[in-house]
C-alpha positions in Angstrom: -7.3 17.5 7.3 -4.4 15.8 9.0 -2.4 12.9 7.5 -4.1 10.4 9.8 -7.5 11.7 8.8 -6.7 11.5 5.1 -5.4 7.9 5.5 -8.5 6.9 7.4 -10.8 8.6 4.8 -9.1 6.6 2.1 -9.6 3.4 4.0 -13.3 4.2 4.6 -13.6 4.9 0.8 -11.9 1.6 -0.1 -14.3 -0.5 2.1 -17.3 1.5 0.9 -16.3 0.6 -2.7 -16.0 -3.1 -1.7 -19.4 -3.0 0.0 -20.9 -1.5 -3.1 -20.5 -5.0 -4.7 -20.4 -7.3 -1.6 -23.4 -5.7 0.1 -22.6 -7.5 3.4 -21.9 -5.0 6.1 -23.7 -2.0 4.4 -20.6 0.3 4.7 -21.5 1.8 1.3 -24.9 3.1 2.6 -24.9 6.9 3.0 -25.8 6.9 6.7 -22.9 4.6 7.5 -20.3 5.9 5.0 -20.9 9.6 5.8 -20.8 8.9 9.5 -17.5 7.1 9.2 -16.0 10.0 7.3 -17.3 12.4 9.9 -15.9 10.2 12.7 -12.4 10.0 11.3 -12.3 13.7 10.5 -13.8 15.0 13.7 -17.0 16.3 12.2 -19.4 13.6 13.2 -22.7 15.5 13.6 -22.8 17.4 10.3 -21.8 14.2 8.4 -24.5 12.2 10.2 -27.0 14.8 9.0 -25.7 14.7 5.5 -25.7 10.9 5.5 -29.3 10.7 6.8 -30.4 13.1 4.1 -28.7 11.2 1.3 -30.0 7.9 2.7 -33.6 9.2 2.3 -32.8 10.0 -1.3 -31.2 6.6 -1.9 -34.1 4.6 -0.4 -35.6 4.1 -3.8 -32.4 3.2 -5.6 -32.1 -0.4 -6.6 -30.4 -2.5 -9.3 -33.2 -4.0 -11.4 -32.0 -6.5 -14.0 -29.4 -4.9 -16.2 -30.3 -1.4 -15.0 -27.7 -0.3 -12.4 -28.7 2.2 -9.8 -26.6 5.4 -9.3 -23.4 4.8 -7.2 -24.5 5.6 -3.6 -21.0 4.8 -2.3 -19.2 7.5 -4.3 -22.0 10.0 -3.6 -21.7 9.5 0.1 -17.9 9.5 0.4 -17.3 12.4 -2.0 -20.1 14.7 -0.6 -18.9 14.1 2.9 -15.3 15.1 1.9 -16.7 18.2 0.2 -18.6 19.1 3.4 -15.6 18.5 5.6 -13.2 20.5 3.4 -15.7 23.3 3.1 -15.1 24.1 6.8 -18.6 25.4 7.4 -21.3 23.1 8.7 -24.5 25.2 8.6 -27.6 24.0 6.9 -26.8 25.8 3.7 -23.4 24.1 3.2 -24.9 20.8 4.1 -27.5 21.3 1.4 -24.8 22.2 -1.1 -22.9 19.0 -0.2 -26.2 17.1 -0.5 -26.9 18.6 -3.9 -23.5 17.5 -5.2 -24.4 13.9 -4.3 -26.7 13.4 -7.3 -24.1 14.3 -10.0 -21.5 12.4 -8.1 -23.8 9.3 -8.0 -24.1 9.5 -11.8 -20.4 9.8 -12.2 -20.0 6.8 -10.0 -22.3 4.9 -12.3 -19.9 5.6 -15.2 -17.0 4.4 -13.1 -19.0 1.3 -12.2 -19.5 0.6 -15.9 -15.8 0.8 -16.5 -14.9 -1.6 -13.7 -17.5 -4.1 -14.7 -16.3 -4.0 -18.3 -12.8 -4.8 -17.0 -14.3 -7.5 -14.8 -15.6 -9.4 -17.9 -12.0 -10.1 -18.9 -11.2 -11.2 -15.4 -14.1 -13.6 -15.4 -12.9 -15.2 -18.6 -9.4 -15.5 -17.0 -11.0 -17.1 -13.9 -12.9 -19.6 -16.2 -9.6 -20.5 -17.9 -7.9 -21.0 -14.5 -10.8 -23.1 -13.3 -10.6 -25.3 -16.4 -6.9 -25.9 -15.6 -7.5 -26.4 -11.9 -5.4 -23.4 -11.0 -7.0 -22.4 -7.7 -4.3 -19.8 -6.8 -4.8 -17.9 -10.1 -8.6 -17.9 -9.5 -8.0 -16.4 -6.0 -5.7 -13.7 -7.4 -8.3 -12.8 -10.0 -11.0 -12.6 -7.4 -9.0 -10.3 -5.2 -8.0 -8.2 -8.2 -11.7 -7.7 -9.0 -12.4 -6.6 -5.5 -9.4 -4.3 -5.5 -10.8 -2.6 -8.6 -14.2 -2.1 -6.8 -12.4 -0.4 -3.9 -10.2 1.8 -6.2 -13.4 2.9 -8.0 -14.2 5.0 -4.9 -10.6 5.5 -3.6 -9.3 7.4 -6.7 -12.1 10.1 -6.8 -11.9 10.4 -3.0 -8.1 10.9 -3.1 -8.5 13.5 -5.8 -11.0 15.4 -3.7 -8.8 15.2 -0.6 -5.9 16.5 -2.7 -7.8 19.7 -3.5 -6.8 22.5 -1.1 -9.4 23.3 1.5 -9.3 27.0 0.5 -10.3 26.1 -3.1 -13.2 24.1 -1.9 -14.4 26.8 0.5 -14.1 29.4 -2.3 -16.1 27.2 -4.7 -18.8 26.7 -2.1 -19.0 30.4 -1.2 -19.1 31.4 -4.9 -22.3 29.4 -5.5 -25.1 31.9 -6.2 -28.1 31.8 -3.9 -30.5 30.8 -6.7 -28.4 27.7 -7.5 -28.0 26.7 -3.9 -31.7 27.2 -3.2 -32.6 25.2 -6.3 -30.3 22.3 -5.3 -31.9 22.3 -1.9 -35.5 22.2 -3.3 -34.5 19.6 -5.9 -32.8 17.5 -3.4 -35.9 17.6 -1.2 -38.0 16.5 -4.1 -35.7 13.6 -4.8 -35.9 12.5 -1.2 -39.7 12.6 -1.4 -39.6 10.4 -4.5 -37.3 7.9 -2.9 -39.4 7.6 0.2 -42.6 7.3 -2.0 -41.0 4.4 -3.9 -40.3 2.6 -0.7 -43.9 3.2 0.6 -45.2 2.0 -2.7 -43.3 -1.3 -2.3 -44.4 -1.8 1.3 -47.9 -0.4 1.3 -50.5 -3.0 2.5 -53.7 -2.8 4.6 -51.7 -4.0 7.6 -49.0 -1.3 7.5 -51.0 1.8 6.5 -52.2 2.3 10.1 -48.6 2.3 11.4 -47.6 4.8 8.7 -50.5 7.1 9.8 -49.4 6.8 13.5 -45.8 7.6 12.6 -46.8 10.5 10.4 -48.8 12.0 13.2 -46.1 11.4 15.9 -43.4 12.9 13.6 -45.4 16.2 13.7 -45.0 16.5 17.5 -41.9 18.7 17.8 -41.2 17.7 21.4 -40.5 14.1 20.4 -36.9 13.4 19.5 -35.7 10.7 17.0 -34.8 8.5 20.0 -38.3 8.9 21.4 -39.9 8.1 18.0 -37.6 5.1 17.6 -38.7 3.9 21.1 -42.4 4.3 20.1 -41.8 2.4 16.9 -40.1 -0.5 18.7 -42.9 -0.6 21.2 -45.6 -0.7 18.6 -43.7 -3.4 16.7 -43.5 -5.6 19.8 -47.1 -5.0 20.6 -48.1 -6.1 17.1 -45.9 -9.2 17.2 -47.3 -10.3 20.5 -50.9 -9.7 19.4 -50.2 -11.6 16.2 -49.0 -14.6 18.2 -52.0 -14.5 20.4 -54.3 -14.4 17.4 -52.5 -17.4 15.9 -52.9 -19.4 19.1 -56.5 -18.6 19.5 -57.3 -19.5 15.9 -56.5 -23.2 16.4 -54.2 -23.7 13.5 -55.9 -22.5 10.4 -59.7 -22.9 10.8 -60.3 -19.6 9.0 -59.9 -20.7 5.4 -56.3 -21.8 5.8 -55.2 -18.6 7.5 -52.8 -18.9 10.4 -54.2 -16.0 12.5 -50.9 -14.2 12.1 -51.3 -11.4 9.5 -47.5 -11.0 9.0 -47.1 -14.8 8.6 -49.9 -14.9 6.0 -48.4 -12.1 4.0 -45.0 -13.7 4.0 -46.5 -17.1 3.0 -48.3 -15.4 0.0 -45.0 -14.1 -1.2 
């Protein structure tokens, strides 16, 4: 990796760390973070494949109450760096990089705990500054907390970048076949579980037909992802237009308070 690529990777890692807590531009999501690493290192296609695979795994990850989900930002950045420094971009090495994402995500969870513990002291400092009306100190504390979130990803990323490429390649090549195959199979199972969690949250009578249609179309090997996306957008537009027509013909709620728009009725129930 060139000096420029290293600097850009560190910048991407920093913003991915920030987004892990801000959650505004989604730069910490695997598909985005891995794609950015691939873009700045000149290995876009394999990193996009890696990011898409990790994204499927992370679909079911969510913070629930005090339970914090594994760190998807560190998993994305670090696994993409491992893939790039490995120098080989076949399916086997992509699977190895993907397999490393799970322990990296758990490690990131530990780093998150450290940063949030430090942030407790920062919050008390901000409370004291607010009590005294010291706005400048509050701003400095705020930016310090954000800086820690960025460093949470930057420091591990910098350590991985500092490892010689030959060492990474040797480590990847020394992985036995039974371990690499096991990581591939296990990673595929985790992907299925993550996707199942999302389906479980979204499953209703209205969306099951669309799932069946998409499942059938995905089996047609001649259709590319772009074609499938176009079909999905077309079906969504058809559904929206038909829902509006149904709402207009219903006359404003003569069917037991229903609007005639199935999507609107579902949202109103929530």
